[in-house]
Each structure stands twice: as C-alpha cells, then as structure tokens.
C-alpha positions, 0 to 999 in steps of 0.5 A: 500500500505504501509503495502504491501511494508513492507511485500515485503521488509521484504520478500526480506530481508529474501531472501537476508539473507538466508545463502549460502551453504558451499562447502561440503553442496553444494556437498552433495545436488547436489549428493543427487539430482543426486541420486534422479534423477537416482532413478527416471530414473530407475522407468522410465525404469521400467514403459517404459518396462512394457508399451512396453510389455503391448502394444505388448499384446494389439496389439495381442489382437486387432488383434485377436479381429479383426479376430474373429469379421470378422469370427463372422460377416461372420458366422452370414451372412451365418446363416442369409441367411439360415434363410431368405431362410427358411422364404421366402419358408415357411419352418417354421410354421406359429407361427414361421413366426409371430415371425420372422417378417423381422429379420433373426438374430432374427429368429436364436435366436427364432428358436433355442429356439423353436427347429426349427433349424436342428442339423447343424444349431443349432451346428453352432449357438452354436459355434457362441455364444461361439465365441461371448462370447470369443470375449466379454472377449477379448474386456474386457481384451484389455480395461483393458490392455489399462487402465493399459498402460495409468497408466504406461505412466502417471508413466513415465511422473511423473518419467521424471518430477521428474528427470528433477526437481531434475537435475534443482535443482542440476544445480541451486546449481552448478550455484550459486558457483564460477567456482573453486567451481564448479570444486571442486564439480564435482571432488568430485562427480566423486570420490564418494563425495555426494553419501554416500558410502555404506556398503556391506556384500559381503566381499573384492574385487576379482581379476582383469583379470579373467572373469566370462565366455566368454559371460561376457568377450565379454559384458565387452569389449563392455562396455569398448568401450563406456567409455566417452559416456554421461549419459541420462535418459532411454538411451540404446546406442549406444553412450548414456546410463543410467546405466541399459541401458549400461549393457543391450546394452553390453550383447545384442550387444556382445552376443545377450543376452537380459536383462531388462532395469531396475536395480532392475530386474538385481538383479535376472538375471543369477546366484548369486555370493556369495561374492565379493571375488568370483566376476569376471570381467564382473559380474553384480553389483547392487548397491545404494540399487538397483538404480544402476547397472554396470560391475565388473572391478576387484580390487574393481572397477565398470564400469558403466554409473554413473549419470548425468554429469558423463560419462561412466567410471570405479570407485571404488565400494565404490563411490556408495551405498550399494552393494545388488547383484552380478550376473553372466550371 
C-alpha cells in the first residue's frame, strides 16, 4: 500500500508539473487539430459518396436479381409441367421413366442429356441455364458490392471518430486558457494563425469583379448568401456546410450543376486555370494540399466554409495551405 501511494503521488506530481502551453503553442495545436479534423471530414465525404453510389448499384442489382429469379422460377414451372405431362402419358421410354422417378426438374436435366427433349424444349432449357448462370454472377457481384459498402461505412465511422477526437482535443486546449486567451486564439485562427500558410506556384492574385462565366457568377452569389452559416462535418446546406459541401450546394442550387462532395475530386472538375493571375471570381480553389476547397473572391481572397468554429466567410488565400488547383466550371 505504501509503495502504491508513492507511485500515485509521484504520478500526480508529474501531472501537476507538466508545463502549460504558451499562447502561440496553444494556437498552433488547436489549428493543427482543426486541420486534422477537416482532413478527416473530407475522407468522410469521400467514403459517404462512394457508399451512396455503391448502394444505388446494389439496389439495381437486387432488383434485377429479383426479376430474373421470378422469370427463372416461372420458366422452370412451365418446363416442369411439360415434363410431368410427358411422364404421366408415357411419352418417354421406359429407361427414361426409371430415371425420372417423381422429379420433373430432374427429368429436364436427364432428358436433355439423353436427347429426349424436342428442339423447343431443349432451346428453352438452354436459355434457362444461361439465365441461371447470369443470375449466379449477379448474386456474386451484389455480395461483393455489399462487402465493399460495409468497408466504406466502417471508413466513415473511423473518419467521424477521428474528427470528433481531434475537435475534443482542440476544445480541451481552448478550455484550459483564460477567456482573453481564448479570444486571442480564435482571432488568430480566423486570420490564418495555426494553419501554416502555404506556398503556391500559381503566381499573384487576379482581379476582383470579373467572373469566370455566368454559371460561376450565379454559384458565387449563392455562396455569398450563406456567409455566417456554421461549419459541420459532411454538411451540404442549406444553412450548414463543410467546405466541399458549400461549393457543391452553390453550383447545384444556382445552376443545377452537380459536383462531388469531396475536395480532392474538385481538383479535376471543369477546366484548369493556369495561374492565379488568370483566376476569376467564382473559380474553384483547392487548397491545404487538397483538404480544402472554396470560391475565388478576387484580390487574393477565398470564400469558403473554413473549419470548425469558423463560419462561412471570405479570407485571404494565404490563411490556408498550399494552393494545388484552380478550376473553372
């Protein structure tokens, strides 16, 4: 007991002696945790989109399987009725009758092997066996797709757990600070602190006021109406968003254009804009090494749903990590 008490006291002393984070350290850690949460959110969005596509495919396969199974059952029933009638009327030889016993389905296969079926019956049986082979393949494919869907659902849960853990960690750091320090951390993160910034090979910013095209103007104006709306994992509107969800919602709402709910996929939509100097308002900017996406707002600014705790707003591109793609829709 004495030894246990010494160990407990030592552990307690060590915990009490742990140095408190400086304001800059707290800002950096909170920013890193939020960035990790954003990255996990994008992984969640990807898995969710893939899972939904797989679910549609599985539903299609299952409907086809059910229809084909019904057709096969009906055709088997019809052929079996013919087999039973032939058996009852003695239309087959004695050897075949012994083989038949009381099973008309067995008759079909055995009669086919013995050449006892007429041309029409043989064709029907061949078609039926072909349908059964297709049905077996579709059942195997559906089983495989369902297995992949379960894996994606697990990936979504992992991403969600990672996001919540990182956010909880960031929140615990914030709560350890004084109210004044909490405000300072919040202001610093809103102005790009803790995000690390990033270099870009896209050059200086293009002008403000010039839109890429009519579709982008409509989408950008739609996104502007959501300024101040909160950020949330996997959200795509109408009044709560993650970064790719805002871009997707704006284009679909304003133009009926469907974009992926995944920032990495946004790197290849539309057409490439060669440099930031050529960028126009409404172009899509993919930042943070692919983890973030938003609208170019002109003069080196981006309109986006930035991260947890920061609502939809316009910020300098330099507040975010590396600019990896500019796309015009």
